[in-house]
C-alpha positions in Angstrom: 16.7 -12.0 -23.3 19.3 -14.6 -22.5 22.4 -15.1 -24.5 22.7 -18.7 -23.3 22.8 -21.6 -25.7 20.8 -23.7 -23.2 17.2 -24.6 -23.9 15.0 -22.3 -21.8 13.6 -25.3 -19.8 17.1 -26.4 -18.9 18.2 -22.9 -18.0 15.1 -22.5 -15.8 16.0 -25.7 -14.0 19.6 -24.6 -13.6 18.5 -21.3 -12.1 16.1 -22.9 -9.7 18.8 -25.2 -8.5 21.1 -22.2 -8.0 18.4 -20.3 -6.2 17.7 -23.2 -3.9 21.4 -23.5 -3.0 21.6 -19.7 -2.4 18.5 -19.8 -0.2 19.9 -22.6 1.9 23.2 -20.7 2.4 21.2 -17.5 3.3 19.3 -19.5 5.9 22.5 -21.0 7.3 24.1 -17.5 7.6 21.0 -16.0 9.1 20.9 -18.6 11.8 24.6 -18.1 12.5 24.2 -14.3 12.9 20.9 -14.5 14.9 22.4 -17.1 17.3 25.2 -14.6 18.2 27.9 -17.1 17.1 29.6 -14.3 15.2 30.0 -10.5 15.3 27.4 -8.3 13.6 30.3 -6.4 12.0 32.1 -7.9 9.0 35.0 -6.5 6.9 32.6 -4.6 4.5 29.1 -4.8 6.1 27.4 -4.5 9.4 24.1 -6.3 10.3 21.4 -5.2 12.7 18.7 -7.5 14.1 15.2 -6.4 14.0 12.3 -8.5 15.3 8.8 -8.0 13.8 5.5 -9.6 14.4 2.5 -9.8 12.1 -0.9 -11.2 12.0 -2.2 -13.5 9.3 -5.6 -14.8 8.5 -6.0 -18.6 8.9 -8.4 -19.4 6.0 -8.9 -23.1 7.2 -10.0 -21.8 10.6 -12.3 -19.2 9.1 -13.9 -21.8 6.9 -14.4 -24.1 9.9 -15.9 -21.3 11.9 -18.0 -19.5 9.2 -18.5 -22.2 6.5 -20.3 -20.9 3.4 -20.8 -17.4 4.9 -17.2 -16.8 4.1 -17.6 -17.5 0.4 -18.5 -14.0 -0.8 -15.3 -12.6 0.7 -12.9 -15.1 -1.0 -11.2 -14.1 -4.3 -9.8 -16.7 -6.6 -6.2 -16.2 -7.6 -4.9 -18.0 -10.7 -1.2 -18.7 -11.4 0.6 -20.8 -13.9 3.6 -22.7 -12.5 6.2 -24.1 -14.8 7.6 -27.4 -13.3 10.8 -29.0 -14.5 12.1 -32.6 -14.1 15.3 -34.3 -15.1 14.9 -36.5 -18.3 17.8 -38.8 -17.7 
């Protein structure tokens, strides 16, 4: 439970903005480190680079290839998203 006096909708919007800014900064730092433009050793932490690959299913391609035969294998996932917008 938050001790904030902000309305929950306003606080949610604030937090999403902070998260977006943080995610942008994380990506900038990742790119800097991966590019080799800086040392992997900082004053308090050290980084290691690990490359991974994975395979993912392309649903659009499967539908194109198999059409309705794919339907029994699809599972519906429901989610409720809370969107916010500035009133001013």
